[in-house]
N, C-alpha and C positions, 0 to 999 in steps of 0.2 A: 634375700627373696630365690626361689628356687625356679630356674630358667625354667622357658617354657621350650616342650619339646616340638622340634621339629617333624610335622602330623605326618608328612611324605614319607618317614621311616619308619613308622609303627603301621603295626597289621591293624586292621579295621577293627578285633576287638579293642588294642590300646586306646583305638583314637575315640571311640565310642565313650570309654570309660575319661579321657583325658575330656572329653565334651561335656559330658556329664558331668564330670567334676567342677568345670570352671563354671557351670551354670548352676549346680547349686550353691559354688561359691559367691556368684554374683546375687544371688536370693538370698544367703545367707548375712550379706552385708546390707540389703534392703533393710532385714527383718531388726538388724542389728541399730542402723540408725530409725527404723520408726519407733522402735523401744525407747530411744532416749527422746522422741519427740521432734527429732529434725526431718522430721516426711517432707516439709513444704520449704526449707533451704538448706539445701545440699551443699551450697557454696560458703555458707556462715563460719565454716571453722578452715576455709583457704584450701581444702582439699580434699579428694573422693577418699572414700573409706573402703574402697573396691579397690581390686587391684587394678594397675597400669593399662589403661585401653578399655575398662569395662564404665559405662556411663550409670550416673543412679537418674533415672528419667522418672519413675514412681515409687515414692518409700510408702510403707505399708506402716500403718495403724495397729502397736502393738499395745499400747500403751490402754487404748479406751476400746475395749469389743473385740471380735474376733476377727483377724488379717483376712484380707479381701484373699490374698493370696492363696489359702487353704482351699478354695472353690476352684479357683482358676490355675493352679498349677498340676499340669495332667502327671500322671502315675508315669515312672521312669522307665521307659521302653527298648531304650540303647543297649546293645549289647554289651557283657560285664560291668551295667551296672547293679549297685547292689543297693537293697532295702533296707532298712532297719530289721533287726530281728523280731518276730512277731510278739508282742506284748510289751515291747518298747516302743516311747516317744521319738519322734523326729530328731531329738540331739542325742540317740543310739546312746542315752544313760541307763543306768540300770536299778534305780532306784525304785523302793516297793512301791509309790503313787502309781507308777506306770507297767510295775512288773508283777504286780501284785504274791508281792513276799515283803519278808521284815528287811529291816533295815540294819537288825543285828549281824555285826560280823559272823564269819565261819569262826569256830570254835579254836582250830588250829592256827588263825590267823590270828587270835587273840593271843593263843601262846608267844606266836614269833613275836608282837608286840610289847614286851615284856622285855625284849631286848633290843632297842634302837638299832644301836651299830651293828649286831648282825643281821638286823631285818633290811639295812640296805644292801646289805650282800647278798643273800640269800635268796636264791627262785622260792617261787609260792607254789605252793603243792595246786595243780591244777591250773593254771596259770602261767603260760610259756612267755619266757624274757624275749623271745622274739617277736611280742606281739609291737614291740615299741621300737623306734628310729631314734634312739638317745646319744649315739656317739662315743665321745670321751665321757659321755656321764652314763654309761651302760653299769656303772656299778651301783646306779640308786633305781635298777628296774624293779626289785624285790619291795623299795618301801613302795611306789606308783602302786603296784599291783595290790596291793593292801589297801593303801587311800583308796585305789579306785572299788576296790570290794566294798567299804566299810561305806564310804558317802553316794556311790552308785553314776559317781563324775568319768568322764572315762579318762583313763591315764594321761593321755596325749593332750587334754584341758588342763590338767594340773602339773603338768611340766613344762606348758606356755605359762604360764603362771612363774614358777621358777626361772625359767630361762629371762623372764621379762624383769625381773624382780634381784635378782642376783650378780656379782660383780663374777667376770670369767676373766681365766687366762688365755695364753693364746693360742691354746690349740680347743678352744671353747667349752674348757672344763666349769661348771662349776664353783664358785668359792664359797666354801660351806661357812666363813668366817668373814661375810660379806657383812659390812658397817656404811652405816647413811650419814655421814658427819656432820647432817643438819637434823637428825633429830635421833631419836633412841631405837630406830629401825635394825634388827640385825638377824644374821644367820639366811641361808636359803630362801625363805617365806619372808624375811624383811621384817616381821613381824616387832610391832611398838611394845614398848613395855609394857601397856594398859590393856592389849589387845589380849597377851599373850599371856596377862593374869586373870584377864575376864575368862579366857578359854580355860583356863585351868579350875574355874570356882564353874564352870557349865556341865552339870550334869550328863551324861552320855557321851563326852568327848574322851577321844583318847588320854588325851592331859589331863583332865580330872583324875580320870583311873590311876596315871602314874603318878600324879601327886599325891593322892590319897596313898598309895602304894607306899609311896618314900616318906610318907609323916609328916608331908609341906601343910598340909590343911588343918584347920583348929576344928572343935565340935561345930561349926556353925558352916561347916563347909569352905568359909575364906583362907584365903594364903597368908599363913602364919607369916608377919613382917622376919621374922628371924631365919625365914628358908626361901625371902624372895629372891636373894643374890643366885641360888642355888638351881631356883626354877626358873629364871632369865637365862642363866647359863646353858638350859639345856633348848635353847633357841639354834645354838650350835651343832647340835647335833642333827643331822641330815634325815634321818630317819622320823626323829620327830618331828622336825618341822614340814616336812613330805605329808608325814600323815595329818597335820594337824591341819595343814592348808585346805586337805579334801573337807576335814570336817567343819571348819572355819565355813567355806564355800557352799557347803551341802544345807549348813545352819540360814547363811544368808539368802541364797536364791529360794529355800523355801519361805522365808519372810519376805521378799521379793514378789514372789507369787501369791502372798496374800494381801499383797497391797494392789493386786492386780497387773503387774506387769508380766509377760508373757515370757520369760528366760529359758524357756526349755523349747522354743522352737523349732530349735538344729541343733549339731554341735556349735558351730563357730558363733552363733547368739548364745549359748550357755555358760560358752568359755570365755567369751569378752564380757560377759554380766558376771562371774567369778568373778574375772579381774579387777571389774570396776570396782566391785564392793569389797574385795581385799584391801584394793590401792587405798580405799576410802574410808571405808569404815560402812556400816549400814547407813547410817544415819544422812553422810554426806550423799553416800550414793543413791537413796533415793530424793535426797533432794537436786542432786545434779540431774537424776533422769524426769525430773518436774521443770528442768530449767532454773530452780531458783538459789544456787549457792551466791550469797550474798558475795558482794567485792571484797570486802575484808578480807572475809573465811577464805575465799578464792586466792587472794593476793597473797597469804600467809600461806597453805596450799601449794602453791606455785613458786613462791623463794625456797619453801624445804624440800622440793624437788629439784630446780634449776641454779638455786643460787639469788641472791638478791638481784644481784646486776642484771641476770638475763632475765629474771622475772621483770624487773622494771621496762627493759628494752620492750617485749614484749606487749607490758602495758601500755608504754608507750603510743606502740605502734597499733594497736588495737583501739586506744583510748578507753578501756573497759577490762578492770580486775577480771571479773568474771565470763569475760567473750575470751579474753588471751588466755585465762584456766582452762576453758572447755574445748578451745583450739589446739592447746598444746595435748592436753591427756585424749582427745579424738587422734590428734594424727599420732601420737606413743601406742597407742592402741591397735590401730589400725597396720602399723609399721612392725609390732611386736608379738602380738597374739595372734600367733598361728599355728592352733592346733594339729594342722596336717602336716607339720615339717616332723612331729614328732610321731604320728600313727605310720602304723608298718603298711607298707603299698602290695 
């Protein structure tokens, strides 16, 4: 967690920005919890999803109807505060439904996408690499720029997903060869084999274009069994993984919105909803948001993430597998999905 600065040492403008940022963070956390349907039971998962010291007193309902906060929240009037650009929603995404433009990637970006390894290193024309704070992972800035351009999802949100999924070295660098020994998840995006194959068969995704270009698809657009191993190996290409995270996130968020979930309320809610659907898959994410993952499925999911012994301990502690899984996942998302850490300040 980034430590809170001493306000006394800051200029008035800097103090205003800190106060505004924390206020937005608290509201974002409330909106996120409301989207989960936990508005009336903040203590159920054993802890607050907001930053330490920030109480949740009245969570807003997003799944059903318009949130009350839209009418109650005043326009930011603090010095140094920045509003979302005109034509963009509060989540600061740049998707076509909010910016009145096509989802199609820039032709130059598509050319870069034909060479994933180079894309991870090369800056993208018109997008400054300084727009993100990636530290030891700065070499992936070009891939995040393309992924954000394709999907309309902020690069910082996509980076937060990678940071939560991938294994790390001592310097915080992401391990492109990350593997989960308890599942088929692999690469920076920890894509399951089935999810990766489905995305390769999804029209409009970069992976579908790449699979077609390499001759991995049959005439019906399905992955040729003889090419499946090569396709799955592409999960270890960092640029392919990052761009595919963006493509999958856009697909999932669009479908969640069609289900009535306001996933684009703000940037933090968008990032957490994108991670939830990436982590669980769209079907389980919908059930999770409705509070409906059954005990057997929840037990399987929890064991796949933390191991059977640890899962059993949590289930014994809560007395219910569904509650134990929900408690663990909400805590994980709260601790790990922090897109502001990767946004240029």
